[in-house]
C-alpha positions in Angstrom: 0.0 0.0 0.0 1.5 3.4 -1.0 4.5 1.8 -2.6 5.5 0.9 -6.2 4.9 -2.7 -7.4 8.0 -4.5 -8.7 7.5 -7.5 -11.0 10.3 -10.1 -10.9 10.2 -12.6 -13.7 11.6 -15.5 -11.8 8.7 -17.6 -10.8 8.2 -21.0 -12.4 5.6 -23.4 -10.9 7.9 -26.4 -11.7 10.4 -25.0 -9.3 8.6 -22.7 -6.8 6.1 -24.0 -4.3 2.7 -22.4 -3.8 3.3 -20.1 -0.9 6.0 -17.4 -1.4 6.6 -15.5 1.8 7.9 -11.9 2.0 11.2 -11.5 3.8 13.0 -8.3 4.7 12.3 -5.1 2.7 11.9 -6.7 -0.7 12.6 -10.4 -0.7 10.7 -13.7 -1.0 11.3 -17.2 0.3 9.5 -20.4 -0.6 9.9 -24.1 -0.5 10.8 -25.7 -3.9 8.1 -27.9 -5.5 10.2 -31.0 -4.8 10.5 -30.1 -1.0 14.3 -30.3 -1.1 15.4 -26.7 -0.8 14.4 -23.1 0.0 14.3 -20.7 -2.9 15.1 -17.0 -2.2 15.1 -13.7 -3.8 16.8 -11.3 -1.4 15.5 -8.2 -3.1 13.8 -7.2 -6.4 17.1 -6.8 -8.1 18.8 -10.0 -6.8 19.0 -13.3 -8.5 17.2 -16.4 -7.3 19.3 -18.5 -5.0 18.9 -21.9 -3.3 19.5 -23.0 0.2 19.6 -26.8 -0.1 18.4 -29.1 2.8 20.3 -32.4 3.4 19.1 -35.3 1.3 17.5 -37.0 4.3 15.0 -34.1 4.9 11.9 -32.9 3.1 11.0 -29.3 3.7 7.2 -29.0 4.2 6.5 -25.5 5.4 8.3 -22.3 6.2 7.7 -19.0 8.2 9.9 -16.0 8.1 11.5 -14.5 11.2 10.5 -11.0 12.2 13.8 -9.6 11.0 13.7 -11.6 7.7 17.1 -13.1 8.1 16.0 -16.6 9.2 13.1 -19.0 8.7 11.3 -21.5 10.8 10.7 -24.9 9.1 8.8 -28.0 9.4 10.9 -30.9 7.9 10.3 -34.6 7.7 12.5 -37.7 7.6 11.4 -41.2 7.0 10.2 -41.7 10.5 10.1 -38.3 12.3 9.1 -34.7 11.9 11.0 -31.7 13.1 10.3 -28.0 13.7 13.4 -25.8 13.8 15.1 -22.7 12.4 17.9 -21.9 9.9 19.4 -18.6 8.8 18.8 -17.8 5.1 22.5 -17.3 4.5 23.2 -21.1 4.5 21.5 -24.3 5.8 22.3 -24.4 9.6 19.2 -26.2 10.9 18.6 -25.8 14.7 15.9 -28.4 15.7 13.5 -27.2 18.4 11.0 -30.1 18.3 11.2 -33.7 17.2 8.0 -35.9 17.0 7.9 -39.5 15.7 5.8 -40.2 12.6 4.0 -37.7 10.3 4.2 -34.0 10.9 1.5 -32.5 13.2 2.3 -28.9 12.5 1.2 -27.3 9.3 1.4 -23.5 9.4 3.5 -21.4 11.7 4.0 -17.8 12.7 7.3 -16.6 14.0 6.2 -13.8 16.3 8.2 -10.8 17.6 8.2 -12.3 21.1 10.7 -14.9 19.8 8.2 -17.8 19.9 6.9 -20.0 17.0 3.1 -20.3 17.2 1.2 -23.0 15.5 -2.1 -24.9 15.8 -2.3 -28.6 16.1 -4.8 -31.4 16.8 -4.5 -32.5 20.4 -5.4 -36.2 20.2 -5.6 -36.6 24.0 -8.1 -33.7 24.4 -9.6 -34.2 21.0 -9.6 -30.6 20.3 -7.5 -28.1 18.3 -4.9 -26.2 20.4 -2.6 -23.3 19.9 1.0 -24.3 20.9 4.4 -22.5 20.8 8.1 -23.1 20.9 10.8 -20.7 22.0 13.3 -20.1 19.1 16.0 -19.3 21.6 15.8 -22.7 23.3 19.1 -24.5 23.4 17.7 -28.0 23.7 15.2 -30.2 21.8 11.6 -30.1 23.1 9.7 -33.4 23.2 6.3 -31.5 23.2 5.5 -27.8 22.5 4.1 -25.5 25.1 0.3 -25.5 25.0 -1.0 -21.9 24.9 -4.7 -22.4 24.7 -7.6 -24.6 23.4 -9.1 -23.3 20.2 -12.8 -23.5 19.2 -13.7 -27.0 18.0 -14.7 -25.6 14.6 -11.2 -24.1 13.8 -9.3 -25.8 11.0 -5.8 -26.2 12.4 -4.3 -25.6 8.9 -5.9 -22.2 8.8 -4.8 -20.7 12.1 -2.7 -17.6 11.8 -1.3 -15.5 14.6 -0.4 -11.8 14.3 3.3 -10.9 14.4 2.8 -9.2 17.8 1.3 -12.5 19.0 -1.7 -10.8 20.6 -4.4 -12.1 18.3 -5.1 -14.9 16.0 -7.7 -16.1 13.5 -8.9 -19.3 11.9 -11.4 -20.6 9.3 -14.2 -22.8 10.5 -15.8 -26.0 9.2 -19.3 -24.6 9.0 -21.0 -22.4 6.5 -21.8 -19.5 8.8 -18.7 -17.4 8.0 -17.7 -16.9 11.6 -14.1 -15.7 12.3 -12.8 -16.5 15.7 -10.3 -14.1 17.2 -8.3 -15.2 20.3 -6.1 -13.3 22.7 -2.9 -15.1 23.6 -2.9 -15.6 27.4 0.0 -14.0 29.3 0.8 -11.4 26.6 -0.2 -7.9 27.3 1.5 -5.1 25.3 
């Protein structure tokens, strides 16, 4: 809004994924369509570059850090899923969470408070919950911190959290068109 639009002729659906994410003042990051690398354009005048993941990993989703210099990732191996971070300068994956089996985290928000927020289905409580991980944690978590239960109708894949981590929204499974807004407990700014 209020700025000029720059068109960069670098997108090819055979290479780029479906969700390019803005980074920094004029860049874009995405997961390659084969889930093996990150694709980056650092600015409107920069060339496309790749940050390759190890062959044993598949990159499933990405969220930009507030400063645009790193990303949070959900990656999968043959028998486990990880949530972690890496700087965009090179692959230096720092795992924050390891879970056996298929990934249970879809979309994430890296908020300004230093936490990664994401929704997931809590199989014990049989309800969607909002969870978080501290990106500054030194060790590997076995379970994320549960922040709050979400309304049953929330689709966990649709939950988004504002960068300030004060509010979130989700789509619902019904046809009423409701939007649920939630305040994150313990955060008052």
